[in-house]
N, C-alpha and C positions, 0 to 999 in steps of 0.2 A: 267652393260655394260662391254663388254670384248674387249680388244684391242689385235689385232694379228699383230705381226711384222715379216716380212720375209726379209732376206738379198738377194741381187742380185749381181752377180759378175760384171755386167756391170755398174750398177748405184748405187747411195747411198741408204740408208735405206728408204723403202717405208712404209708408214703407212696405214694400212687397218683397216677400222672400221668395226668391225663385231658385230652385235647386237644379243643378245640372243633372242630366240623366247618366250619372256614373257614380261609383262608390269611391269614397275617400278613405284610404288606409293610412293610418298614422302609427308610426312606431313609437311606443311609449317606453321610455327607459325605466325599468323597475329595479331599483337598487343596482345589483351587479349583473342581472340578467335582462333579456329583452322580451317584452310582451307586446302582442299585437292588439292594437285598439282599432276597432272597425266602426266606422260611422255609416249607417245604412243609407241607401239611396233614397232620396226624397221623391215624393210623387211629383209628376210634372204639373206645372201650374195650370190651374183651370182658368176659365174665363173670368171667374169671380175674383181671381187674383188681381186682375186689372181694374176691379171696381174701386171706387173711392170709398175708403173706410173712414168713418168719423174718428176724431182724435180720441174720444172716450172709449171707442171699441177696439182701438189698436192693441191695447194690453191683452184683451181676451183673445184677440186674433193671434197675437204672437204666442200666447200660451198654448193655443190649440196647435199652432204650427210646430212649436217645440216638442209637443207630445208625439208628433210624427217622426221625430228624429230619435232613434234608439241607440243607446251606447252599450256595447258589450264590455262588461267589467273585466279588467285584466285578471287572468287566472295564473299567477306566478307559481312555479314549482318551488320546492325547498331551496333555500339559498345555496347555490352551487359552491360559492366560495367557502361557506361554512362547512359544507361537506368535504370540500377539498382540504380545508384546514384540519378537519378531524382526521381525514385519511392521511394527511401529511404527518400529523401527530402520531397516529398509529404506526405509520411506516417508520418514523424516527424511533419509536419505541422498539419496533421489531428489529431495526438496524442495531440499536443498542444491545438488545437481547442477543442478536446474532453475533455481534462482536464479543459479547460476554461468553457465549457458547464456544466461539472460536478460540478465545483465550483459554477457556476450560479444556477444550479439546487439545490445544497445544500443550497445556500443562500436563494433561493426562498422557499425551504422547511422549513428552519428555520423561515423565515418571515411568512410563512403560519401557522407554529406552534404558533408563537407569536400572530398572528391575531386570531387564534382559542382560544388561552388562553385569549386574550382580550375580545373576544365574550363571552366566558364562564364567565369571571369576570363581564362583563356588564350585562349578563343575571342574574347572582347572585345579582348584584346591583339593576337591574330592579325588581327582585322578592322582594328584601328587600324594595325597594321604594313602590311597590304595597302593601306589608304588612303594611308598615308605613301609606300608604294612607288609607288602610282599617281601621287601628287603628284610624287614624285621623278622618275619616268619622264616625266611631262608637262614637268617643269622641264628635264630633260635634252633632251627633244625640242625644247622652246622654245629652249634654249641652242644646240642644234645648228642650228635654223632661224635663230636670231639670228646665229650665227656665219656661216652661209651667207649670210644677208642682209647682214651687215656687209661681206662681200667683194663689193663692187659697184664695177665699173670697166668702161669701154668706150672704144673708139676706132675711128673709121671715116672713110673718105675719100668724096668725092662720087660719083665714077663707079665702077661695078663693074669696068669694063675700058676700055681705050683712052684717048683724049683728046678733049676737046671743050669747047665753051662753051655755057652755059645762059643764056638771056635775050638781050636785055631783054624783060620782060613789062609789060603795061599795068596790072598790079595787083601788090600784095604777094603773094609766092608762098613757100609753105613748102618748105624744102629737105629732101630725103631723101638721106642719105648711105648708099650701097648697099654699098660695100666695107668690110666689118667685119673688123677685125684682132683686136679683143679685145671680149668681151661677158660679163664675169664677173657672174653674177647674172641675166643676161638681162633687164636693165631697159631696154635700148635695143632698139627695133624697126627693122630695116632696111626694113620695108615702109611705115611711116608717117613715120619720121624722129623719132619721139617718144621721149624718155627719161621714164619714169614712176618716181617715187621709191617703192621698196618699204618703206622705213622712214623714220621721222622723224629728221632729222639734218642735218649740214652737208655740202654737196657743193661740189666745185670743178669748174668747166667752163672749157675753152679752145677757141677756134675760130680757124681761119686761112682767109682768103679770097684765092684767086689771081685776079690781074687780067692781061688780055692785050689790047693794042690801045689806041687813043686815042679811039675814037668814043663809048664809054660808060664811066662809072665802075663800080666793083665795091663793093657794100655789103651787109651782112647784120646783122640784129638777133639778139641772144640774147633769147629770149622765155620767160617763165614764166607759165603759165596765161593766155596772151593778153596779158600785160603786157610791154612792151619794157623790157629791162633795160640791156644795153650794145650798142654798135654797133661794127663794124669797117668802115672805109671807105678806098678807094684809087682815085685817078684819075690814072693815069700818062699822060704826053704820048705815049709810044710804047713799043713792045716789052712786056716783062713786068714786073709788079709784084705786091705782096701786102700784106695788112693782117691784123692779128690783135687779139684781145682775150680777156679772161678774167674770171671772177667766181666768188666763193664765195657760195652761196645756202643759206638755211635752208628745207628742204623738208619738207612734211607728207607722210604716206603718200598716194599718188595724185596728187601734184602733177606737172605735165607741163612739160618743158623741151625746146625745139627751136630751130632757126635759121630765120629768115625773110628771103628775098631782097627787097630794096627794089624798088619799082616803077621801071622804066626803068633798071635796073642789070643787070649780068651777072656771071657767075662762071666761072672757068676751072679745069679739072683735067686731069690726064694720068696716065700710068703712074707718074709720080714722086710723085703724091698731094700736089698743092699745096694743095688745099682739104680741110680736116679738121675734125672735131668730136669732142671727147673730154671725158670727165668721170669722176669717181670720188667715192665716199663718204669723207669725212674721219673722221667719228665720228658715232655716234648720239646723240640727245638725248632725255631722258625727257620725258614729256608735261607734268610739273609745271614744267619750265623754260620761262620766257617770255622772248623776246628783243625 
């Protein structure tokens, strides 16, 4: 803005306001932000501006000139720094909450890892328990089988029915006792006359041989795996007679025990069962024991 002052010989100094023909823009600092303050362009001076204005009228003139100058009041938006402070506070809270969630997540992840470890350990323990259970079941089954096997006993007579004499034969002949009264464990076979040991142990055997008549003696061997163990022999002068014997044997699993009639001898039996073959398990023996 340019002020022009002219002197008059008749009156005191007159002030004439003369505006340049351009707008004046001034930046007004509003707190933390910048607002634009605009002063509108003044009208070009008229010829009356150069007139001499009496001192008393200068105030009115200046008021009228001031009215020609318009100010645009600064329109400041919301305080940006306040908004930034609020946003910073919210961001800080979110960061704190995020860190809290991260810590919770880490804690839950650690707990999940512990649970997985526990599940794996429990799975291992369950596998071990199952293995032990299987072993226990096998042991129980073995004990049951062993108990069943330990219950071994048999007794049989020579003829299945009726009465009669067998022999004499011109060779040793294996005897088959057909009439079975007891066969616990089914270790004796009435088809072959063989007793086959189901377990290693001590067995006791007894046998009785009936004799009838005076022409031939009666004799039988107790045989183990083809080996003659004991003999029962009777040769009566007349009528009826009998002989017997017995033995306790250590048998391995699969050993065979039976009776064999000697060559040129005979054996008698009837419904009264004079000739019999019996045996039973006394006790089992571990394989580490040697006799």
